[in-house]
C-alpha positions in Angstrom: 113.6 114.9 94.7 115.7 114.5 97.8 114.9 113.9 101.4 111.3 114.9 102.0 111.1 113.8 105.6 111.3 117.3 107.1 108.5 117.8 109.6 105.7 120.2 109.2 104.9 122.4 112.2 101.3 123.4 111.7 98.4 121.4 113.0 94.6 121.6 113.3 92.3 120.1 115.9 90.2 117.2 114.9 88.2 114.3 116.3 88.9 110.6 115.7 86.8 107.9 117.3 85.4 110.5 119.8 88.9 111.6 120.9 90.4 115.0 120.3 93.5 114.9 118.2 95.9 117.2 116.4 96.1 116.6 112.7 99.4 118.0 111.3 98.7 120.4 108.4 101.0 122.3 106.0 100.1 125.3 103.8 101.1 124.4 100.3 101.8 127.1 97.8 101.7 126.1 94.1 103.1 127.9 91.1 102.9 127.7 87.3 102.1 124.2 86.0 101.5 122.8 89.5 99.0 125.5 90.2 97.2 124.8 86.9 97.1 121.1 87.6 95.8 121.5 91.1 93.4 124.3 90.2 94.6 126.4 93.2 97.6 128.4 94.2 97.3 127.6 97.9 95.8 124.9 100.1 96.1 123.3 103.6 97.1 119.7 103.2 97.5 117.1 106.0 100.8 115.5 106.8 103.6 115.6 109.3 106.4 115.3 106.8 107.0 116.7 103.4 106.6 113.2 101.9 103.2 112.8 103.6 102.0 116.2 102.5 103.0 115.5 98.9 101.3 112.1 99.0 98.1 113.8 100.3 98.3 116.5 97.6 98.7 113.9 94.9 95.7 112.0 96.1 93.7 115.3 96.3 94.7 116.7 92.9 95.0 113.6 90.8 97.2 112.2 88.0 98.0 115.4 86.2 99.3 117.0 89.4 101.4 113.9 90.1 103.0 114.1 86.7 103.8 117.8 87.2 105.1 117.2 90.7 107.8 114.9 89.3 109.4 118.0 87.7 108.9 120.4 90.7 111.4 121.8 93.2 110.1 121.6 96.8 110.9 124.2 99.4 110.0 124.3 103.1 110.1 127.6 104.9 112.3 129.1 102.2 114.8 126.3 102.1 115.1 123.4 99.6 113.6 120.2 100.9 116.4 118.0 99.8 
């Protein structure tokens, strides 16, 4: 699936151990079988690289989504991520 280490630019404020932090987030848009497996067409998923976002999405959506993801093409801001 290529190099998925491109960095995500979005973030959201959060708190960890009483300290303010920025948690990097990406808006993920899903189509066709990936949308069906995830049960949504759009979601905000934490991660500072494409690889981290995809790992978080697999954890969130489960095994069926993971199987579909293996056949998907990944794009970041209109460009192939690999």
